[in-house]
C-alpha positions in Angstrom: 103.3 128.8 101.8 105.2 125.7 100.8 103.6 122.8 98.9 104.3 119.1 97.9 102.7 117.0 95.4 101.6 113.7 96.8 100.6 110.6 94.9 99.6 107.6 97.2 98.6 104.2 96.4 98.1 101.2 98.8 101.5 100.0 98.0 103.5 103.0 98.3 103.7 106.8 98.9 105.6 109.0 96.6 106.2 112.6 97.4 107.6 115.3 95.1 108.5 118.2 97.0 108.3 121.8 95.7 110.0 123.7 98.4 108.3 122.1 101.6 109.4 120.2 104.2 105.9 120.5 106.2 104.3 117.2 105.6 100.9 119.0 106.3 100.9 121.1 103.0 99.9 118.9 100.2 98.2 119.3 96.7 96.7 116.4 95.0 98.4 115.2 91.8 94.9 113.9 90.2 91.6 115.6 90.6 89.8 112.3 90.7 91.9 111.1 93.8 89.7 109.7 96.6 90.4 108.6 100.2 88.2 106.9 102.3 89.9 105.3 105.3 86.7 103.2 106.3 87.7 100.7 103.8 90.7 98.4 103.5 91.8 99.6 100.1 91.3 103.4 100.9 93.2 105.0 98.0 91.5 105.0 94.7 91.2 106.9 91.2 88.5 107.4 89.1 85.1 109.0 89.1 82.6 108.6 91.9 81.0 105.2 91.3 83.7 104.1 88.6 86.7 103.4 90.6 89.5 101.5 89.3 91.9 99.2 91.6 95.0 97.5 90.9 95.7 94.4 93.0 98.5 91.5 93.0 96.7 88.2 93.2 97.7 84.7 93.9 95.6 81.4 93.6 95.5 78.3 91.7 94.2 76.7 88.4 91.6 73.9 88.4 94.4 71.3 88.7 95.9 72.7 91.9 98.7 74.4 90.2 99.9 77.7 91.8 99.7 80.9 89.8 100.1 84.7 90.5 99.9 88.0 88.8 98.3 91.5 88.6 94.9 92.6 87.6 92.9 96.0 87.2 89.5 95.8 88.2 86.4 98.1 88.1 83.2 97.2 89.7 83.0 93.5 89.7 85.0 92.7 86.8 88.6 93.0 85.7 91.5 91.6 83.8 95.3 91.3 83.9 97.9 88.8 83.4 98.9 85.6 85.5 102.2 83.7 85.5 102.1 79.8 86.2 104.8 77.6 87.9 106.6 77.4 84.5 106.6 81.1 84.0 104.1 81.1 81.4 102.1 84.3 81.0 98.4 84.3 80.3 95.8 87.0 80.0 92.8 86.6 82.4 89.3 87.8 83.0 88.1 88.0 86.7 85.4 88.7 88.6 84.9 89.1 92.5 82.7 86.2 94.4 83.4 87.0 97.7 85.4 89.5 99.9 89.0 89.5 98.7 88.2 86.2 96.5 88.2 86.3 92.6 87.4 83.6 90.0 89.0 83.8 86.6 89.2 82.4 83.0 92.3 82.6 80.8 92.2 82.9 77.1 92.3 79.1 76.7 89.3 78.7 79.0 91.0 77.5 82.0 89.4 78.4 85.3 91.2 79.8 88.4 90.4 80.9 92.0 92.5 83.9 93.3 93.0 85.9 96.5 94.1 89.5 96.7 97.5 89.7 98.1 98.0 92.1 100.9 
């Protein structure tokens, strides 16, 4: 029997082969790995009911200035870092407000609205 280790994320697939060229023979790299093709973001890690996600986000601040970044989110809330148009990095707390839409506040109290990048 030939096996391959599979690590899957929404952004990329990483395969480490252990003597296999048969793509149907896989072992999971993480015992909390979950696949649910009924949802847009089908690959998740964590325990049932406690999934953690990582998203690239883009949006604007309360003055209409463009920002982008990356967040980790669990349930309705998360946090991460964003960059403004001048390249300044800020820590941000976010929460879901609609499908694919988040609102956030940085460490200085500034408000933002984001969309998840696909």
